[in-house]
N, C-alpha and C positions, 0 to 999 in steps of 0.2 A: 251238409252230407261229405262225406272223407272218402275217396275210394285211392286205394294205393296198388302202383301197378310196379310187375317185376318183368322189365324186358331187356333180353341181350343180345338180340341180335339187329343189327343196322334198318333191316326190312321190318323188323317187328317196330323199332323207334318210330319211323314214317307211318304205318299203321297206326301205331297207336296214339299218334299225336292229332290224326284225323280224328279218331273215335273220342280222344277228348275235346275236342271242339263241338261234337256230334252231341254229346253229354252236357257240356257249358249251355249250347244253345237251348236244351230242355230245362235245365238247373240252374241258372244264373251265378246260384250261390257257393257250386259244388266247388269242395276243395281237394286238390290232387297233390301226390306227393308219390315217389316212385326211386327203384334202381333201377335205371333205363338211361335214355340217349338224348343228345343237344335238341333232336327233333320235338321231343316232347316238351322240355322245357323251353324251347321258344313258344309254344304252346300254352305256355301256363303252368306247368306244372311243375313242383319243388324238387326237382332232382338231389336226393342224399346221396347213392352212388352213381358214379358214371358205368353203369354195367358193361352196356356194349364195348368198352374199350377192353375187357375179356374174352371178346367173341374168337371161338375156336373151335375146330373140329377136329374129333378123334380123340380117342382114348391117350394118344403119345403126345399131343399138342396139350392136354389138359395136366397130365403126370407134373411136369413145371409148374404148374401154379395149385396145385393141390392145397398147400396151406393159407393161399392168398383166399381160396373159397369158400376155406374152413372157418375165415375168419368172417367174410362176408355173410354165411349161414348166421353165426353167431351175431352179426350185427344185425341183419334183420329182423331176425327172433326178439332183438332186445326191442326194437322200434317197433314189431308189432305189438308188444306187449304194452309197451309205453303210450302208444298214439290210438290202440283198438280200432283203425279205419273201418267203416261201416261196409266195406268188401276189400278183396284181394284179389285182380286180375291178371291172371298170368299171359304171357306171350311169349311162344315159341321157348328156346334154352333149358330143355328138359331136365338136364343133369342136376340143375342148380335149381330150378322152378319146385324139383317134387319137392326139396325141404320147406320151401315155402310153402309149398300148399299144404303139407303135414302138420307145420308150426301153424298156421292160421287157422284150418281145420280142429286142432288142441285146443285151441280157445274160441272157440266159437265164431270164428268170423267167416261169413260166407267165401265160396272159392271158385271165381270163374275162369275156364282156360280159354282164351281168345285165338283162336287160329292153332288148335292144338298138335304137338307133336304128332308126326306121320307114323303111330305104333303098327299099323296094320302093315308096315311096309317092315319094320326092323326090330320090332320087341312089341309081338302082342300081350306075350306073357306079362306086361307091365299093366295092363289092364285091372289089372287088382289095383295097384296105387291108386287109379285115378277114381274106383269104384267107392274107396275108402275116405279118397283126401280132396276129390274135387266135386263142387254139386252140381256145376253146371260147364255142359260144352258148348261155344258157341263155333260150330263148323262153317268152312269156307268151302267145302267139298260135299256135293251131293253124296258120292258115294261112302264119304266118309260117315256121315249122320248114319246111312243106313248100317255100316258096322260098329259105331258106338251103341246105337239103339239095339242093337242085335244081343250086346252083352250087357244089357241090363243099365247102362247111364244116360243120364239126363242129358241129352243135347237138341241145341236148334242149331238148323241151317239159315245161316244168315248174308251169305254170297261172298266173295271174295275182294277184301276193299282195294287189290290190285289194280282192279277193272277200273273201277271207280277215280283211282287215283290219275289212270293213265288219260282217262275220258276229259277229267278237268285242268289237270298240268298243263299250264300256258308255255308254250316250246319256244324254245330261240332262235326266231326268225333268220336270222341274221346267219346263223350256224346251219341253218336246214339249205337257204340258198348257197352257201357257200359249199356244201356236199350234195348240191342236186345237179351238177356238171352232167349232162346227158352225155357228152363221150368220155365219164369214167365208170368205172364197175365200183360201186361201194362195197367194199366186205367190212363188217363193223367186226371189232375185238373186244371180248368183253371177258375181262383176266377174274375177276371175281370180286369180292365184296371185304373178303378176310387177307391178310399180308401174309399169312401163311401159302394160300389159293394164288397170289399172283406168283409167289416164289415159287411155287412147285409147277404152274402151270404154263407162264408167260415164254418162258425160256423153249417150250417145245411148242407153243403158237408161233412164235420167231422162227421157227423152224418151217412150219406150215407156210405163214406168208413169205419167206425167201423162194418156196416153191413155186408158188402161186403168182409172184410177181415176176417170174422169171418165162411163168406161162401167159401169164396176159398183163402185158405194159402198161395197159392203160387201167389198171385197178389200182385203187387206193385203201389205206387200210388204219381208219381212225379208231383210235383204241379210249375205249370209255374206265377212265380209272375212278376211282370211286373216295378216292383221299389223296388227299395232297401228298403225304408220303407214300403212298401207292405210284403216284405220278414220278416220284422221284427214283423210286424203288425198280421200275420201268424201264426210265432212262440210263440208269447201271446197267440194267440187263443187256440192254440195246447195245452198250459199249464194250461191255465183254464179250457177249458173241460177235462184233465188231459188225453190226447190223444198222450202222447210222445211214448208209447207203439205202435203206429200203424205203419204198412209200408209203412211210408211217408217221402220223401225227398224233399225240398225245392231249387229249381231253380230259379236263377236270370237272366231274359232275355233268356230264354231256350223255348220260349213258340214252336217255329218252330221244335225244334228237340221233343221234348215232342211228338207233336200231330203226326209227321212222323214217330216215334216210338210207338203209342199205339193202341192198337184193337179198343178202344174205347176212351170217353171223356165226361165226366162231367164237363159243361161249364156255365158261366153265361153269359145270352144273351148279345149278341154285334159284330161289325165286326169282328171279329176272327174267327166268324161262314164260313166267307168267303175260311178262310185257311182251315179250317176243310173239307170244301165241295173240294179245289184244291188238296191236301191231300188224298182228299175219304174216310177222318176218321170218322165212325159214332158216333154220340154224344148225350148227353141228355141235354137241355137247361132249367134251372132255373134262374129264376129272383124275388127274395125278395124286397118288398115293405111294406109299411105299409097303413093302412086301408083308408088315406085321399088319398093317389095317387092311390093307386088300383080303386077308385069310379071316381075319376077325368080321370083316363085312359078307364072307362070303358064308359065316358059319351064321349071323345075325339075320341078315334083311332077307325077308321074305319073300318079297314083290322083284321082279324083273326089268323095272325100269329105274333111271334116277330121275328125271325132269317130270316136274309135274304134268304137263300136256301130255305125255306119253302113257302118265298113270290116269290121268283121268279117260283117256281115251283106250286104255289099254289094248295100245298097237304103238308103235315106234314110227310116232309123226315126225320127231327130230331122232336124227342118226346119233346112237349114243357110244361113248367109250372110255369106259372104266380104265385108267391107265396105268400099268405098273411095268417097273423094270425100264428095259430097252424101249422106246416110244416108236423105233422106226415103220413097224408095221403097222400102228393107230397112226402113223405120218402119213403113210400111203395111202391108206383109205379113206382117211379125212380128204386128203388129198385129189383124190378121185373121186368121192361125192360134191365136193367144191367146185372142182371143176367145171364137170356135168351141170350143175346150178349155172354156172356163167357161161358156157359156150351154147347152153343148150336153153332157149326162152323157156319151152313147151316144158320141161323138166323142173324149171325154177317156178311157175303158174301152177303144177299139178302141188306144189309143195305146200304152197302158198293156199290155193284152194282146199287142202286138209285142214289146213290149221284155220281157215275162216270159218269150213264147216262144223268143227269141233266148238268155235266161240259161238256159234247163232246156237248151237245144242246146251249148250252148258251154262253159258254165264247169264247171270241176274243182274243188275246193279241195285246201288245203294245199299251194299254192306256194311259200311262206318253208321249211316243211319240206322240203318236194322239193328245192329250190334247193340247202339245206345238205348233204343227201344225195349229191346231183350233184357239187359242189364237192370236198366232201370225197375224194368217190371218186376222181374225176380227181388229186385232188394226190396221195394215196396211191400211184397207180399211176403216176405221173408218173415216179419213179425209174427202174422196169421200163422206161420206155418209152426212155428215154435211153439206157439199156442196150443195148439192142437195137438202138436208132438207130448 
């Protein structure tokens, strides 16, 4: 059995690595190849292209890479033609993966979309592409399953692998002890997993840190850097803003430990919000963009929330601030919210309890295992379905 994956986001790379392990547990002779990321490669998947190196958000960031993506689309098409895998499994990265789905479908390869793009939020009209080019949706969100079913799409609800990964991931106990000083207030800073996110958001985050540190002299602000390049970028921004005296320390690949230790976090919108939900850590969400992207989002996005916990709950459990232009007003509002959490234990506990209630209501375990079972069952029944057709 040969399975091909197309995965463009760092978080998808992590989820897919776990999925590969679960499939191999069931089919030891399975062969895996991908346009994907390093964690998939470490799990035994042959990487044809390191697609996660091209993870960008928004049309204005994609445009400079357009010719590169055209070349990658041609490359993946040629690969599918020559190798003819038993199935193509797409994860996130819709702008690219729509083309992969179209090519695979055109040559008769079954197409799965694992943790599909949030069409219900920003592009519901693209459901036509799903119906035409995707055979099976594997959904991590219960309400998302209902949305796809109502539109005539084959969909299985398998739960979200983020929650299993949180439960099973071993934490750095030395760092937890370092951050567990009872005399300190720990405010985690999560500047995003993309370089563009760090560049846009971390300078504003530093301004918030400066104000909070003046108000709370016993507060410390560990920063979770996703890549070594991001850590160096954060250092540079700190120097540019003359913020070296702030109680900030940069950590590489210690996001989980920082979230676990923090009383609360300031985060860039992204899938890491699910880990905050799993660890019941209150957070304020910020996402900086330029005016063009801001107006485009207002035209296209049909839901009222950015973060997944808020979308799941259909209410604002995590205060959100999509920010454009001068951030002064947003900084003031964020400062007020986080100051309230830090000086009023009851307020922070209420925020934590809301996350805990949502977790208990919505989370199911075993997502990666369930996804593996579902994919294998569909692949095994596929020849029979074709014969019937």
